[in-house]
Backbone as a ProteinNet text record, in pm:
[ID]
protein_1_A
[PRIMARY]
MASSSSLKPFDEKRKDIRHRCQKLADVFVKGHRFSGCIKNESKGGLFVETRGSFLMGDDVLVVYESPIGIDLRRSGKIVKIDRSGIGIKFNWPGYNQ
[TERTIARY]
33994.6	33895.1	33781.4	33658.5	33541.3	33521.2	33475.5	33445.6	33317.3	33303.2	33183.9	33055.9	33064.4	32943.6	32894.7	32981.7	32939.8	32889.8	32903.9	32859.8	32711.8	32644.3	32502.9	32490	32383.1	32361	32357.5	32407.1	32418.8	32287.1	32175.6	32046.4	31971	32029	31962.6	31983.6	31874.5	31881.6	31855.7	31804.3	31769.5	31892.3	31897.2	32008.4	31969.8	31840.9	31793.4	31737.8	31751.1	31700.8	31548.6	31488	31342.5	31300.9	31188.2	31130.9	30993.1	30971.2	30838.7	30739	30617.1	30513.4	30376.8	30275.6	30135.4	30062	30056.7	29989.5	29886.1	29768.3	29667.3	29708.1	29677.5	29714.7	29612.4	29602.1	29527.3	29628.8	29614.3	29703.2	29619.3	29661.4	29589.2	29670.4	29606.4	29670.2	29571.9	29611	29527.3	29385.5	29374.8	29244.8	29162.6	29216.1	29143.5	29209.9	29126.2	29176.3	29172.4	29283.1	29294.2	29335.3	29263.4	29299.5	29394.7	29483.7	29578.9	29647.6	29748.1	29824.8	29973.7	30045.7	30190.1	30255	30335.4	30402.1	30545.9	30612.7	30746.7	30771.7	30860.3	30884.4	31032.1	31085.7	31221.9	31220.5	31335	31345.9	31313.9	31343.1	31327.5	31198	31117.8	30994.8	30922.7	30822.4	30745.9	30677.1	30624.5	30546	30408.1	30305	30165.6	30093.3	30033.8	29945	29814.3	29778.9	29655.9	29620.6	29501.6	29453.7	29414.5	29441.5	29403.1	29476.6	29448.9	29514.8	29621.7	29747.6	29859	29958	30035.4	30142	30272.4	30380.3	30511.7	30529.4	30582.6	30606.5	30489.9	30372.3	30258.1	30296.2	30252.6	30268.4	30166	30207.1	30117	30131	30026.5	30028.7	29983.5	30062.6	30028.8	29999.2	29885.9	29847.4	29833.6	29907.8	29903.2	29939.8	29921.2	29943	30079	30150	30278.4	30255	30360	30343.3	30290	30306.6	30256.2	30125.4	30060.5	29927.1	29918.6	30027.1	30027	30003.1	29911.3	29888.4	30008.4	30064.2	30175.3	30124.1	30174	30139.8	30270.8	30294	30420	30390.7	30461	30444.1	30559.3	30532	30634.7	30588.6	30662.2	30632.4	30629.7	30547.9	30542.5	30665.6	30741.4	30862.7	30855	30749.6	30731.7	30583.2	30542	30404.2	30408.4	30338.1	30322.9	30181.3	30152.3	30015	29961.8	30051.4	30003.6	29999.4	30065.7	30062.2	30164.4	30203	30292.5	30406.5	30521.9	30636.1	30643.4	30664.4	30665.7	30799	30860.9	30982.6	30942.3	30976.7	30939.5	31015.8	30948.6	31014.2	31118.8	31089.8	31180.4	31204.4	31301.6	31325.1	31349.4	31285.1	31304.9	31222.3	31143.8	31066.3	30919.4	30833.2	30690.2	30662.9	30581.4	30544.5	30396.7
-5810.4	-5763.8	-5865.8	-5819.2	-5907.4	-5960.7	-6083.9	-6139.8	-6078.1	-6079.1	-6017.9	-6088.3	-6217.9	-6289.9	-6247.2	-6184.1	-6141.5	-5997.4	-5925.8	-5786.8	-5778.4	-5682.8	-5659.8	-5530.2	-5515	-5387.2	-5274.6	-5157.6	-5047.8	-5003.1	-5027.2	-4982.3	-5092.7	-5210	-5320.6	-5307.1	-5288.1	-5269.6	-5399.3	-5498.7	-5624.4	-5711.9	-5784.3	-5876.4	-6019.3	-6043.5	-6176.7	-6176.8	-6287.7	-6301.9	-6305.4	-6227.8	-6228.3	-6335	-6399.1	-6498.4	-6449.9	-6440.8	-6401.1	-6511.9	-6470.8	-6568.7	-6505.9	-6585.2	-6543.6	-6619	-6562.8	-6629	-6534.3	-6585.1	-6505.9	-6489.5	-6372.1	-6345.3	-6253.4	-6265.8	-6169.4	-6092.5	-5960.2	-5872.8	-5803.6	-5815	-5753.3	-5635	-5516.6	-5393.3	-5319.3	-5293.2	-5219	-5275.6	-5407.4	-5472	-5483.2	-5438.3	-5446.4	-5549.7	-5623.7	-5725.3	-5672.2	-5691	-5652.3	-5776.7	-5806.7	-5919.7	-5871	-5960.1	-5921.9	-6041.9	-6013	-6116.2	-6087.6	-6184.9	-6170.5	-6178.3	-6079	-6073.9	-6122.6	-6098.8	-6153.7	-6174.4	-6269.5	-6309.9	-6343.4	-6314	-6353.2	-6399.4	-6441.3	-6482.5	-6364.9	-6242.4	-6125.1	-6048.3	-6077.9	-6002.6	-6037.2	-5955.2	-5978.3	-5850.8	-5854.5	-5743.8	-5796.8	-5727.5	-5768.4	-5660.3	-5700.3	-5609.5	-5604	-5486.8	-5469.5	-5321.5	-5292.1	-5154.1	-5127.9	-5006.5	-4969.8	-4845.6	-4804.9	-4689.5	-4740.7	-4724.7	-4777.6	-4667.2	-4688.1	-4595.2	-4672.2	-4608.3	-4668	-4701.7	-4819.7	-4861.1	-4931	-4934.4	-5007.2	-5153.2	-5207.4	-5349.7	-5426.2	-5540	-5619.8	-5768	-5840.6	-5986.5	-6032.1	-6115.7	-6168.6	-6317.2	-6359.4	-6500.3	-6549	-6656.4	-6712.7	-6860.3	-6928.8	-7073	-7105.6	-7198.8	-7244.8	-7331.8	-7360.4	-7447.7	-7587.4	-7631.3	-7764.3	-7758.1	-7639.5	-7628	-7594.5	-7549.7	-7511.6	-7361.3	-7320.8	-7177.9	-7116.6	-7011.8	-6939	-6807.3	-6769.8	-6642.9	-6572.1	-6458.6	-6386.9	-6244.3	-6200.1	-6062.6	-5977.7	-5849.1	-5757.8	-5614.2	-5530.6	-5388.1	-5346.4	-5246.8	-5192.2	-5103.8	-5136.6	-5060.4	-4992.5	-5021.4	-4958.8	-4949.7	-4836.7	-4818.6	-4757.5	-4820.1	-4756.5	-4780.5	-4735.5	-4742.8	-4884.9	-4981.7	-5118.2	-5201.3	-5156	-5236.7	-5195.5	-5293.2	-5264	-5366.2	-5316.9	-5402	-5424.4	-5548.3	-5585.3	-5650.7	-5602.7	-5664.8	-5748.1	-5877.9	-5967.2	-5932.9	-5949.8	-5929.7	-6036.5	-6158.9	-6272.3	-6338.8	-6291.3	-6348.6	-6499.1	-6570	-6713.1	-6797.9	-6735	-6811.1	-6773.9	-6868	-6840	-6782.1	-6681	-6618	-6591.2
-17845.6	-17940.1	-17946.9	-17947	-17949.9	-18090.2	-18098.6	-18230.2	-18282.4	-18414.7	-18474.5	-18432.4	-18396.1	-18355.2	-18217.4	-18136.4	-18002.9	-18000.7	-18111.3	-18115.8	-18147.1	-18084.7	-18110	-18188.5	-18266.9	-18333.8	-18231.5	-18268.9	-18172.8	-18114.1	-18182.4	-18131	-18056.3	-18043.3	-17974.7	-17824.7	-17748.6	-17604.8	-17528.9	-17597.4	-17530.3	-17514.4	-17402.7	-17384.1	-17419.8	-17443.4	-17478.5	-17620.8	-17688.9	-17825.6	-17824.5	-17915.7	-17929.5	-18030.7	-18001.5	-18091.6	-18133.5	-18262.9	-18311.5	-18283.1	-18252.2	-18224.1	-18242.8	-18232.8	-18240.3	-18131	-18010.2	-17897.9	-17839.3	-17815.5	-17747.2	-17601.6	-17546.1	-17407.2	-17343.1	-17211.8	-17131.2	-17048.7	-17048	-16972.7	-16865.7	-16740.4	-16629.1	-16577.6	-16580.2	-16535.2	-16445.6	-16323.2	-16227.6	-16218.9	-16215.5	-16200.3	-16326.8	-16440	-16567.2	-16657	-16731.1	-16823.7	-16966.1	-17037	-17177	-17255.5	-17362.6	-17447.9	-17555.1	-17597	-17700.5	-17760.2	-17841.6	-17909.3	-17889	-17836.7	-17818.8	-17956.4	-17990.4	-18120.1	-18113.8	-18001.3	-17982.9	-17835.4	-17807.4	-17669.1	-17653.8	-17536	-17501.1	-17356.2	-17309.3	-17169.2	-17076.6	-17120.2	-17035	-17047.6	-17150.9	-17167.9	-17296.3	-17329.9	-17452	-17496.5	-17619.2	-17672.5	-17705.1	-17654.3	-17675.5	-17754.5	-17866.7	-17938.9	-17862.2	-17813.7	-17736.7	-17735.2	-17695.7	-17684.7	-17540.3	-17494.6	-17359.5	-17315.1	-17195.4	-17135.9	-17040	-17079	-17001.6	-16969.2	-16864.2	-16825.8	-16813.4	-16851.3	-16832.5	-16684.7	-16658	-16521	-16454.4	-16520.4	-16463.2	-16439.8	-16325.3	-16297.7	-16380.8	-16436.7	-16518.9	-16484.4	-16516.6	-16512.6	-16650	-16715.5	-16847.3	-16832.1	-16886.3	-16881.2	-17024.8	-17056	-17190.4	-17183.5	-17294.8	-17298	-17358.7	-17295.3	-17347.9	-17470.7	-17547	-17664.3	-17630.4	-17506.4	-17469.4	-17391.7	-17391.3	-17334.2	-17186.3	-17127.5	-16985.6	-16974.3	-16884.2	-16861.7	-16790.6	-16850.4	-16790.5	-16734.8	-16619.8	-16555.2	-16526.7	-16594.5	-16580.5	-16535.3	-16433.8	-16386.6	-16438.3	-16453	-16501.8	-16497.5	-16570	-16578.8	-16724.9	-16754.6	-16889.7	-16910.8	-17017.3	-17047.2	-17183.4	-17259.4	-17390.7	-17420.3	-17476.1	-17520	-17659	-17753.6	-17883.6	-17933.8	-18054.8	-18106	-18117.7	-18133.1	-18152.7	-18025.3	-17918	-17796.7	-17692.9	-17608.2	-17496.7	-17488.3	-17448.1	-17419.3	-17269.3	-17230.4	-17088.6	-17055.1	-16949.2	-16897.6	-16776.7	-16780.3	-16671.6	-16543.8	-16428.8	-16299.8	-16273.1	-16315.2	-16294.5	-16429.8	-16505.9	-16640.2	-16632.9	-16724.3	-16734.7	-16639.8	-16552.4	-16453.9	-16460.7	-16427.4	-16416.9	-16279.7	-16274.4	-16146.9	-16147.4
[MASK]
+++++++++++++++++++++++++++++++++++++++++++++++++++++++++++++++++++++++++++++++++++++++++++++++++

């Protein structure tokens, strides 16, 4: 039997813990740049508040600054779209690409 600390809520689809944040980011989709703000981030992806015309599965490149001032470039795919922004799943979780 699994311990209660290892169980996740039944509606939680993420395997990595999300961390809330407020980071400015540029999102590049099909040659277009969209500015936004990262609202939460995990090893596997992030959610960016932004406006634009996006499609599920679009390839993206997200550029943002790490807490120590290093520019990070992460590639991924759009896995969620809602009125406030897009959810991105990284191609290589935990690594800069």
